[in-house]
N, C-alpha and C positions, 0 to 999 in steps of 0.2 A: 296527697301526696305520693304515699308508695303504691296506689292504685295504677298511677299514672309511670312511675319510675325517674329516673332521673331528665328525663327529656321530656318531662309534660312542660314547664315553666315555658321552654324554646318554643313547645309546638305552640302554644297559646300566644307568644308574642310574631312568632311568624305568625298565623292565623290573619290577625289584624294588619301586621305589616303587608302581607300581599294585597289585602282587601284596598287599604288607602292605597296603594302606589299602583294596583290597576285600573283606579279612579282616575288618573293623569293621563294615562291611553285609551283608555275600554270609550270612549265619547269619538277618539277619531273618525273613525268609520261610522259613526251614526249620527253626522252631525247632514248629511243631506236629508234624509229620513225626518230629521226634527226638524230642520227648513220647512217642508211638507207641511209635515204634522201641525206647526205651532206658528206658519208664516212667518220665519224667522228672519230677518236678514242678516247679513255678513255679520256686520257689527254683534249683531246680537251673539252669534256662531262664536264668533271672538272669545265676547262675553262668559257665553256656556265654557271654554274653556280656562278660561282665565279667571274666571269668578273661583274658581276652586284651589289654582295652582299659583294665584295671588295671597289666600288667603292664610293658606299653607305657610308659604313663605316668610308672611307678614308676622306671624304670630309666633312662630316656630321657637322661637329664641326666650319669648316672653311665659310658652307654655312649658319649657322645661325647666325657667327660674320657680314658678307656681309650684310644679310638681316635685321640688327637692322640698317647698314648704310643706307641701297639704297632701304629702303621699303620694308616692310615684305609679303606684298601684289606683290608688282613689282616681287620680286624673285620668290616669289610662282608661279604666273604666269605664267613667262620665263623656272621654274622646269618644268611644264603640256606640255608645249609646245615642250620644247625638248625630254622628256620624252617619246610624240608621235611621234615625228619626228624617233626617234631613234626606234619607236614602227614597224614603216613601216617599217626602215633597217633591223629590224629582219627578219620580216616577208619576205621581197623580197630577204633575203641573199643566194647567189649561194655555200657557202663553209660557213666551220666550222671558218674561219680565220676572215671571215666579218661576219658573229653572233657573233662571242666570242668579237669582236669589237663594236658592233651596242649594246650588251649587258654593256658593260663598258660607254656608252653614256649613256644607258636608268638610270643605275645606279646615272648619274650626276645628271638628271632631278630629280631623285629620290631623292637624300639628300636636294636636292632646296627646296622642294616638303616639306618633314617629317623633316626638320629644322624648318620650318616657321607654320606650325599647332596649335602644342599647343600656342605660340606665338600668333599667330590671336585669337583663341579663348579666352584666356588671354585680349586681348584687345577688346572684345566684349561685353564681357559675364561676371556680379559681383557674387560674394554671391553666393545664392542658385544656378541658372543658370547658374553661371559658372562650378559648382560640377555636375553638371546633364549633362553640356554639355561635359564634360571632361570624365564625366562616359560613355559617348556613344559613343564617340570617341575610349573610351580603347576598349568599345564591338565591334566597326567594326573591330579596328584591328585584335582581335582573329578570330570575324569571316572573314578575311580577308585570314588568315594563313590555317584556318580549311576548308574552301570552297576549294581552292587553287587546291590541286592535284585529287580532283572530277571533279571541272569543266574542270580545264587540260585535265582528261582523254574524258572529252564528248566531247572536241570539238578536240582533236583526232583522238577519233575514227570516227566522224563524218565527216566535210568538211576538216580538217590536223589540222595539228600541228603548222603550220606558224598561224592560228588563234587565237593561244592562245597570238598572239601579234597584231593581226590585231582588235580583239575585243577592246584593248585600246582606240582605233583613236575615235569611237564615246561618250565612256563614257569623253575621254580628251578635245573633244567639249564640251560637256556640262560642266564639270568643270572651265574651262575657262571662257566661259559665265557665269555663276552663280556668279562666285568669281568676276568679274567685277564688276557684278549688283549687289551685298548684303554684300561683304565685303569690308569694310572701309580699307583706307591706314594707316599703323601705323608704327614706328620708336622705334627703342631704344635708349641709350647713343647714341647722333650728335657726340660726340667727341673722341667715339671710334675708332682705326685702324683697318684695315683687318691685323692681323697677318699671312702675304704671307708668312715668313720663317716657321711659325710652319705649317700651313697645306703645307704644300712640303714635308719637312722633317716626318712627322705625315705618311702621303700619301706612302713615300718613306719606311720608315719601315714596316706599313701594306702589302705594294707590296713586298718588298724583302721576306720578311717572309713568304707568301701564295707562292709567285711561287719556294722558297727555298724550301718548303713542296711537290711543285709539284715536281722539278727536282728528288729529291730525289727519289722517285718514279718509275724514269725512268733510273736514272745514279746510285741511291747507298747512301745514307748518307754521306760517306768517299767522297765519288768522288769532284775531285780537283775544278770545277766550283761550285758545290753544296756549300760548305765552301766557297768560295768567296763570293754567295750569301749571305749567313747567316752572314758573315763576315759585308758586306756592312750595311744589315738590323740592325744589333746591332749597326753601326757608324749612321747611322737617326736617332734611337734612341736617341744617347747619344746627339747628337746636338736637337732634339726636346728637350728632357727634359735641355739642357743648355738655350736654345731658349728661355722655355717656363718659367722658372727659374729667368728668366732677364730682360721677355718682363713686361711691365707697362700693355698692353689689353694683356696676353696670352688665348689663347684657350682652354685650361685644364693645370691648375697651380698643378705644380706636388708636391707641399707641403701637396696638399690635401690626398695626397698617406700616409702621415705619420701619418695618421688618421686612425687605426685598422679597425676601423668600414668602413670608403668609401673604405678600399682596398679590403678589403671582400668581399660587394658588388660588386664592379668593377668583381673581380676574380670570383664571381658568375653569372653576366650578361656575361660575356666572356663564361664560360664552359657549360652555360644553351643550348645556340640557337644551341652551338657545339653539343653539348651529347644529346639535344632533336630533332634535325631535319639535323641534316647534313648526317646523315645514309640514311635518307630515299630514296634517290638519288640514291644508289644504291641496296637497295631493290626494287627500283622499275624497275631496269635492270635486275636483278636477275629473279622477278616475271615473267616479259614479255621476257627476250631474252633466258630463259632457264627453264621457268615451261609453257612457250607459253600463259599468260594470257593477256589479251586483255587489253587497257589503263583503260577502265570504269574501268573493276575489279581489276586491279591494284589501283586506284584510291580509290574506295570504301574500299579497307584492309586502307589504311589510315581513313577511316572514324571513326574508333576504339577509334583510337587517339584523334580525332576533337572533337567525341561527348561527351568522358569522361571529356576532358577537359575545353568544357561549362559546363556541369553537374557541374562540379567541382567548379568550378570558379563563374557559379551563385548560389548555393548554399551555398559554402563559403564564398563569402560577407555577407552574413547575419548570419551562426552561429559561422566564424571566426574573427567577428567583435571586435575588442580587444586586440587578438591574436597578440604577437609581430613579426615583420616582419622577425628577424633573426628564429623563429620558423618556419614560412612559407614558406619561400623564403628556408632557410638551408634542414627543411624536404620534399619540394619538390625538391631538387635537389637528396638525396638523394632515392627519389622514382624513380626518372629519371634513379637514378644510378643503381636503381634495374633494372627495367622494360628493360634495355641494356643487364643485366646479365641474363634476361629469352630467351633473344634471342642468346645467342652465343651454343645451342645444334642443330643447323641446321648440316643435312646429305645430302647424292645425294638424297634422299626416301622424304626428307620434303618439306611441301605443303605450301601456304601460309597462314594454318592457323597455322602453329607454330606462327606465328609472332603477332598473336591476345592477348595474355598476355601480352605482355612487351607492346604492342603498347597501351592497356588499362592502364598497369600504367606510361607509359610515357602522359599519356591524363590526368593521375591525379595528377602526379608532375608538370606539367603545368599548369594546373588549381591554382593548389598553387603557382607558380613561377610569371606567369608573371601579374596579377594584381599584386603584393606586392615589385616588383625588383624597381620599378622605383621611390616610397615609401622611400624604404627604402636607396636609395642615397641620397634625396634629406633631407632625416634626418640626415645624416650623417654630414652635411656641413653648414656653417652659413646663413642664410635665402640669404645674398648677392651673393651667391654661388650656390642659386638653378637653375637657366638656364644653368650653366655652369654642374652640376652634372647629371642634365636630359639630357641635348647633350653626354652626356659621357657615361651612360649607354645603352641609344640609340646605340653608335658609339660600343660599347664594343659587345652588344650582336650582331650586323651583322658582327662585326670583327668576334666574334668566330663561328659563323656559315660559312665565306668565308676558315677560318683556318682548321674547323672542314673537308668542304668539303677535303681540302688538305691532309689532317693529316692520315685522317680515307681512302681513295684513297689508299694512299701510302700503308698502313698498308696491305688492302685489298691486291693490286699487290705484294706485298712482300711476303705472305703468298702465294698466287698461285704460283708465279714462284717457294714457295719450295715444292707445290706440283705436280706440271706440271711436263711432261719428260723435258728434258733444252731444248728441240730444241722449245718447243711449250712455254716454259717460257722464250725466247728470243724475240719470236712473239709478246708475250702479251705486252711485252711493245710500239709495235707501232702501236696497233690495238685496236678496246673494244674486250666483251667478244664472241661477236658472228660471229667474224672475225675468231674465230678457229674452229667452228662447222665442219668445211671440211674435219678438219684431224684431229677432236680425238673425242670418242663417247661423246655421250649424256651423259651416265652415268661418266665419268671422268671432265667433263668439269663442271656437276652440283655437283660432291664431291669438284672440287678445289674452286669452287666462294662459295659453303658454306663455308668451312675453312677460305677462304677470310673473309666474313661477320662474321664468330663469332671470331674472333681476332680483325675484326674492332669493334665489339659490346662492347667486353671484355675492350678496351683501351678505347670507349665513356666509358661505364661503370665505369671507374674508373675514369676518368676526370669528371662526376658531384658529385661521392662520395664523392673525395678530398676536390672537391669546397664545396661542404654540410658541410663537416666538417670544414673546414676552417671561413664558414659564420656562424655555431653554436657556432663557440670559437671567431671570430673578431667582428661581430656584437652584442652587450653587451647593454640591454637596461639600460634607466638614471633615477632616481629620477623624474629628472624636464622632463617635456614636453614642448617642443619649441611649441609657439604658430604659424598657417599660414602653418605647413606642414602638407601637403596630399599624400594621396594615393588613384589613381583611380581602382576602383575595378567596374566590368562588368554594374552594375547600376551607380552609384555616388560614388563621390569621399567620402574617408573615413579619419577619422582622424587614422593615428600612430605613432606608442610613438618615440620618438627620441630614436637616440644609443650615447654612447660615446662617446665625439670630443676629439679624440687622446687617 
């Protein structure tokens, strides 16, 4: 501990945080190369992204509860080891099925890592140092999502797409060594039990809902199997609510959703990652498969989003201090929706530059929403539920990303089927867009894919707009400010206004 000084634990936690959040977006620009290398279909590519995000979202709450009992440092280190092992499996994958399964295991490790990051920092740092530490952690989290597509493009263009996973191995070794060396062990309540029923039922709900959306893109929304999957997801949700309502140590107390402010924030969290990031995968496929761009050039397009987000988060942290979270989060979601609406005008002759105005607006919206949404969640609940609220907002954000990949992919393929000739539309269900290039003209394919992207962007825009309006309506300021509630910005924690309790 002396060797690394005061900030050794922060360095250890930020290493693992950067790595796990990087893997949410780093694969975006590598998807076309994965499809060619592994002969993967469009639904396979969906699951490459969703396998990771969905497992992370489904197990995040349960991992946090287990860490309180078993030891946060222990669970964190085990998570890093699992993540590293799964990364190696991803890099060695010989087919799409192995890659998807390995990504799911990666998500398991990432859930254990993410669930323990803030509790570990909270156990080490106090007062002002805690504010600075969590502020730095927030900045690192944002940087990971921002640099992901560009780093993915560089690695894919250079040594190949498998290296987006191999690069995790040395970082994992450093993270484990440093965590064991400088981070002390800590626990939550030793009397708390692991809520296995809640963990399993929430995972079944999230997985069923996402799988149903992906299946709808292949078989149709009204197909019997699709309806049965959705019915099973609803049943799992009912079981989860009943178990959590009656449980002594719930993962997520359903009574919190009786508070309009908390419900509004959770809707905002779910819609935010869905609307801001889920379409990046399909934009990347369009740019590389149909426009012929390299992975690096495709990654540079997303830099417009990353750069504007970073600038707004940095400047906004100073200029918007004291502004209610409902304004920054709700307004940011409305800007995110506007950015998606700006990307609904693609046609066969469009180039990647048509995405730039929308990407900039997405970045501005992201820079407003990301720093404030966690603080808004904490402010919406009693002090003793702050850990539960923090875990919930992270889980809902990742679930939103997974659902967005599934739903927008279904919208895209459905619109393409309406545009393509009937035989090509049938073939689309079983393959990626590039598989049809030998049978259809580039103009026809570009027209169809642009139409699909336009429809998906429209749905994403509506998602963010409705969520933004709900946040503005439901998350209301109160006259009294509850002490101890903070909101992590890019530099340090800031005090946020409380919201009405129920």
